[in-house]
C-alpha positions in Angstrom: 52.2 -41.8 65.4 53.2 -38.3 66.2 52.4 -35.2 64.1 56.0 -35.1 62.7 55.6 -38.6 61.2 52.2 -37.6 59.9 53.7 -34.6 58.2 56.1 -36.8 56.3 53.2 -38.8 55.1 51.3 -35.7 54.2 54.2 -34.5 52.0 54.0 -37.8 50.0 50.2 -37.6 49.6 47.8 -34.9 50.5 45.1 -35.7 53.1 42.2 -35.7 50.6 44.1 -38.3 48.4 44.9 -40.3 51.6 41.2 -40.3 52.5 40.3 -41.5 49.1 42.7 -44.4 49.5 41.6 -45.2 53.0 38.0 -45.1 51.8 38.9 -48.2 49.8 40.5 -50.1 52.8 38.0 -52.7 54.1 39.5 -52.7 57.6 39.3 -48.9 57.9 35.7 -48.8 56.5 34.7 -51.6 58.9 35.9 -49.5 61.8 34.1 -46.5 60.4 30.8 -48.5 60.2 31.3 -49.7 63.8 31.8 -46.2 65.1 28.8 -44.7 63.2 26.6 -47.6 64.3 27.1 -46.7 68.0 26.3 -43.6 70.0 27.9 -40.3 69.0 29.3 -39.6 72.4 31.2 -43.0 72.3 33.1 -42.1 69.2 36.9 -42.5 69.8 39.3 -42.5 66.9 42.3 -44.8 67.1 45.1 -45.9 64.9 44.9 -45.0 61.2 41.6 -43.1 61.6 43.1 -40.9 64.3 46.2 -40.2 62.3 44.2 -39.3 59.2 41.8 -37.1 61.2 44.8 -35.3 62.7 46.4 -34.7 59.3 43.1 -33.5 57.9 42.3 -31.1 60.8 45.9 -29.9 61.5 46.0 -27.0 58.9 42.8 -25.5 60.1 43.7 -25.9 63.8 47.2 -24.4 63.2 45.7 -21.4 61.4 43.2 -20.7 64.2 46.0 -21.0 66.8 48.4 -18.7 64.9 45.7 -16.1 64.3 44.5 -16.2 68.0 48.1 -15.8 69.3 49.0 -12.9 67.0 45.8 -11.0 67.8 46.3 -11.6 71.6 49.8 -10.1 71.3 48.5 -7.2 69.2 45.7 -6.4 71.6 48.0 -6.6 74.6 50.2 -4.0 73.0 47.3 -1.8 72.1 45.8 -2.1 75.6 49.0 -1.2 77.2 49.2 1.9 74.9 45.7 3.0 75.9 46.4 2.5 79.5 49.5 4.7 79.2 47.2 7.5 77.9 44.3 7.0 80.3 45.8 5.8 83.6 48.2 7.4 86.0 51.9 6.9 85.2 52.6 4.9 88.4 49.9 2.3 87.5 51.1 2.1 84.0 54.7 1.5 85.1 53.5 -1.3 87.4 51.7 -3.0 84.4 54.6 -2.6 82.0 56.9 -5.5 83.1 54.3 -8.2 83.4 52.6 -7.1 80.2 55.8 -7.6 78.3 55.6 -11.4 79.1 52.6 -11.9 76.8 53.8 -10.9 73.3 56.9 -13.2 73.2 54.9 -16.1 74.6 52.1 -15.7 72.0 54.3 -15.0 69.0 56.6 -17.9 70.0 53.7 -20.3 70.1 52.4 -19.0 66.7 55.9 -19.6 65.3 55.9 -23.3 66.5 52.6 -23.8 64.8 53.8 -22.6 61.4 54.5 -26.2 60.3 53.8 -29.7 61.7 56.1 -30.8 64.4 56.2 -33.6 67.0 53.2 -33.9 69.2 55.2 -33.3 72.4 56.6 -30.0 70.9 53.2 -28.7 69.8 51.4 -29.7 72.9 54.2 -28.2 75.1 54.1 -25.0 73.1 50.3 -24.6 73.6 50.4 -25.3 77.3 53.5 -23.2 78.0 52.4 -20.4 75.7 48.9 -20.2 77.4 50.4 -20.4 80.8 52.6 -17.4 80.3 49.8 -15.5 78.6 47.5 -16.1 81.5 50.2 -15.4 84.0 51.0 -12.1 82.3 47.3 -11.0 82.4 47.1 -11.9 86.0 50.3 -10.2 87.0 49.2 -7.0 85.3 46.3 -6.8 87.6 48.3 -7.9 90.7 50.9 -5.3 90.0 48.4 -2.5 89.5 46.3 -3.6 92.5 43.0 -2.1 93.6 40.2 -2.5 91.1 42.6 -4.0 88.5 43.4 -7.0 90.7 40.0 -8.7 90.4 39.3 -7.4 86.9 42.4 -8.9 85.4 41.9 -12.2 87.1 38.5 -12.4 85.5 40.0 -11.3 82.1 42.6 -14.1 82.6 39.7 -16.7 82.9 38.0 -15.2 79.9 41.2 -15.6 77.8 41.5 -19.2 78.9 37.9 -19.9 78.1 38.2 -18.5 74.6 41.3 -20.6 73.9 39.5 -23.7 75.2 36.5 -23.1 72.9 38.3 -22.3 69.7 41.4 -24.6 69.9 40.6 -28.0 68.5 43.4 -29.8 70.3 43.5 -33.1 72.2 41.4 -33.3 75.3 44.4 -33.7 77.6 45.8 -30.4 76.4 42.5 -28.7 77.0 42.1 -30.1 80.5 45.7 -29.0 81.3 45.0 -25.4 80.2 41.8 -25.3 82.2 43.6 -26.6 85.3 46.4 -24.0 84.9 43.8 -21.2 84.6 41.9 -22.2 87.7 45.1 -22.8 89.7 46.4 -19.3 88.8 43.1 -17.8 89.7 42.9 -19.6 93.1 46.5 -18.7 94.0 46.2 -15.0 93.2 42.8 -14.8 94.9 44.2 -16.4 98.0 47.0 -13.8 97.9 44.4 -11.0 97.4 44.6 -8.9 100.6 41.1 -7.6 100.1 39.5 -11.1 99.9 38.9 -13.7 102.5 40.0 -17.3 102.0 36.4 -18.6 101.8 35.4 -16.1 99.3 38.5 -16.9 97.2 37.6 -20.6 97.2 33.9 -19.9 96.5 34.8 -17.7 93.5 37.2 -20.3 92.2 34.5 -23.0 92.4 32.0 -20.7 90.7 34.4 -20.1 87.7 35.4 -23.8 87.8 31.8 -24.9 86.9 31.9 -22.6 83.9 35.3 -23.8 82.7 34.3 -27.5 83.2 31.2 -26.8 81.1 33.4 -25.2 78.5 35.7 -28.2 78.4 32.7 -30.5 78.0 31.4 -28.4 75.2 34.8 -28.4 73.5 34.9 -32.2 73.8 31.4 -32.4 72.2 32.5 -30.2 69.3 35.5 -32.5 68.8 33.4 -35.6 68.7 31.0 -33.9 66.3 33.9 -33.0 64.1 35.2 -36.6 64.2 31.7 -37.9 63.3 31.6 -35.5 60.3 35.0 -36.9 59.3 33.7 -40.4 59.6 30.6 -39.6 57.6 32.7 -38.0 54.9 34.9 -41.0 54.8 31.9 -43.3 54.4 30.5 -41.1 51.7 33.8 -41.2 49.9 33.8 -45.0 50.1 30.3 -45.1 48.6 31.2 -42.7 45.8 34.3 -44.7 45.1 32.3 -47.9 45.0 29.7 -46.3 42.7 32.5 -44.9 40.4 34.1 -48.3 40.3 30.8 -50.0 39.4 30.2 -47.4 36.7 33.7 -48.0 35.3 33.1 -51.7 35.3 29.8 -51.2 33.4 31.6 -48.9 31.0 34.3 -51.4 30.4 31.7 -54.2 29.9 29.8 -52.0 27.4 32.9 -51.4 25.4 34.6 -54.8 25.6 33.9 -58.0 23.8 33.1 -60.5 26.6 34.6 -63.5 24.8 37.9 -62.2 23.5 38.5 -59.4 26.0 39.4 -56.9 23.3 37.3 -53.9 22.3 33.9 -54.4 20.6 32.4 -52.8 17.6 30.8 -49.9 19.5 34.0 -48.8 21.1 35.8 -49.0 17.8 33.2 -46.8 16.0 33.4 -44.2 18.9 37.2 -44.2 18.6 37.1 -43.7 14.9 34.7 -40.8 15.2 36.9 -39.1 17.8 40.0 -39.8 15.7 38.5 -38.3 12.6 36.9 -35.4 14.5 40.3 -34.5 16.0 41.9 -34.5 12.5 43.9 -37.4 10.9 47.5 -37.8 11.6 49.7 -36.0 9.1 51.0 -39.4 8.0 47.5 -40.8 7.2 45.8 -43.9 8.5 45.3 -47.5 7.6 42.6 -50.1 8.3 42.8 -53.9 8.3 39.6 -56.0 8.1 40.4 -59.6 9.1 38.1 -62.6 8.7 38.7 -66.2 9.9 38.3 -68.5 6.8 35.7 -71.3 6.9 34.8 -70.5 10.5 31.3 -71.9 10.2 32.7 -75.3 9.3 35.0 -75.2 12.3 31.9 -74.6 14.5 29.9 -77.3 12.8 32.7 -79.9 13.0 34.4 -79.2 16.4 31.6 -77.4 18.3 31.1 -73.8 19.5 33.4 -74.3 22.5 36.3 -74.9 20.1 35.1 -72.0 17.9 35.2 -69.7 20.9 38.7 -70.9 21.8 39.8 -70.2 18.2 38.4 -66.6 18.4 40.3 -66.0 21.7 43.5 -67.3 20.3 43.2 -65.2 17.1 42.4 -62.1 19.0 45.5 -62.7 21.2 47.7 -63.1 18.1 46.4 -59.9 16.6 46.9 -57.9 19.8 50.4 -59.2 20.2 51.3 -58.2 16.7 50.3 -54.5 16.9 51.7 -51.6 18.9 49.5 -51.2 22.0 50.3 -47.5 22.4 49.3 -46.6 18.8 47.0 -49.2 17.2 43.4 -50.1 17.9 42.0 -53.7 17.7 38.3 -54.7 18.0 36.1 -57.7 17.3 33.9 -56.3 14.6 31.6 -59.2 14.0 31.2 -62.9 14.6 34.6 -63.9 13.2 35.7 -60.5 11.9 38.4 -58.2 13.5 39.0 -54.6 12.6 42.5 -53.0 13.1 43.0 -49.3 12.9 46.6 -48.1 12.4 47.0 -44.3 12.8 50.0 -42.9 11.0 50.8 -46.1 9.1 51.3 -46.0 5.4 50.3 -48.5 2.8 53.5 -50.6 2.7 53.8 -50.9 6.5 50.1 -51.8 6.8 50.5 -54.6 4.2 53.6 -55.9 6.0 51.8 -56.0 9.4 48.8 -57.7 7.8 51.0 -60.4 6.3 52.7 -60.9 9.7 49.4 -61.4 11.4 48.2 -63.8 8.7 51.4 -65.9 9.0 51.2 -65.9 12.8 47.6 -67.2 12.8 48.6 -69.9 10.3 51.7 -70.9 12.3 49.5 -71.3 15.4 48.1 -74.5 13.8 44.6 -74.1 15.3 42.5 -77.1 13.9 39.9 -76.6 11.2 39.7 -80.1 9.6 36.8 -79.3 7.2 38.3 -76.1 5.8 38.8 -76.1 2.0 41.8 -73.8 2.5 43.9 -75.6 5.1 43.5 -78.1 7.9 44.5 -75.3 10.2 42.8 -72.0 10.9 43.7 -69.3 8.4 43.0 -65.6 8.0 42.0 -63.4 5.1 42.8 -59.7 5.4 41.7 -56.6 3.4 43.8 -53.5 3.7 42.8 -49.9 3.0 44.8 -46.7 3.4 44.1 -43.0 3.7 47.2 -41.3 2.3 48.1 -38.0 4.0 48.2 -36.1 0.7 44.8 -37.1 -0.6 41.2 -36.0 0.1 40.2 -37.4 3.5 37.4 -39.9 3.3 35.1 -40.8 6.2 35.9 -43.7 8.5 32.9 -45.5 7.1 34.3 -45.2 3.6 37.8 -46.3 4.6 36.2 -49.3 6.4 34.1 -50.1 3.3 37.3 -50.1 1.2 39.0 -52.5 3.6 35.9 -54.7 3.5 35.9 -54.7 -0.3 39.6 -55.7 -0.2 38.7 -58.6 2.2 36.0 -59.7 -0.2 38.6 -59.9 -3.0 40.9 -61.9 -0.8 38.2 -64.5 -0.2 37.3 -64.6 -3.9 41.0 -65.2 -4.7 41.1 -68.3 -2.5 41.4 -67.0 1.1 44.4 -67.1 3.4 45.9 -64.0 1.9 46.3 -60.2 2.2 44.7 -57.9 -0.4 45.3 -54.2 -0.7 42.4 -52.0 -1.8 43.2 -50.4 -5.1 41.1 -47.3 -6.2 39.3 -48.2 -9.4 
């Protein structure tokens, strides 16, 4: 995949987010583990890992390349100005034409690296840009002649070496730049009238050893950067796993394991947050629900059937409320608490009656019940009107519980609204 394709992906999702996603990919993490288990010098990124590394490192690489190109162009202009002041006019005129090659080459390369493009375009711009920069530096010395000849060829190699060191680009590009620099040096030294052929070759070999060492060092720096990337990816994976485990534990701590709805702890925390944030201007209602004669169901049909009954009733209640507004929790053994923010008295009673009828219509067996051969529900309703003094969630819950007690005293399988005495 080329850099242009990678850029499209990057616009959809930033590299950090992509890394987070890839850290959860078993195939990617298996490859990360394999690479980190081996020797550092054998690290070679391929496929998805290579693409992700390029996307992550591109902004920094591009910024370095742009800054280097701009400063080289600026220094070239400043150097030419100083030479115009310090050197004889004839020498300055001989330097002028070749020196003018450098700024357009450097600025053109910087322009190409303003945004991600195809790999061939960016690679070609680096190689071509550096070739013309090196050629310009060399021709300035060749045109001036004398002491400037050898000096500018050395400067040319210095420029190439700095580019090799700081440009974190593919190894093939780096090797090409090194080969171009040494080729230019050898050609111009062979054309140097004051230097014998053997001396020119010997000097080229001397500088070649330094450039080869620089390329190797650049390769080592790239491998270390890739290893750091792999370590970061592995750490992200471990953090993601830990966060996922913590989230699961949190869900387990707040969820009733049998019915799958919230438990009493979560409901109390929710009520405290709700009351602390201020009640809805329309008030709030609570429903306390209890399965009638549940102990007789357990005794007659067994605890497995009792558990099945609890799950069914919890499902009926959840399907009867609004998931984006209401809160349901298993409050006790066979008790369920429903909190209805912004629901008034009449609406709360209608909802309670609908839940009661739905449970009765489900025809869940309870053969020993004195109320009905099927499972029934008693419900107490309490409401906090918006225009009255706000009571605590515990007080409102006690009111709903008192209404539930009255519903059971009145014969069960009914809804009773709490009436202030």
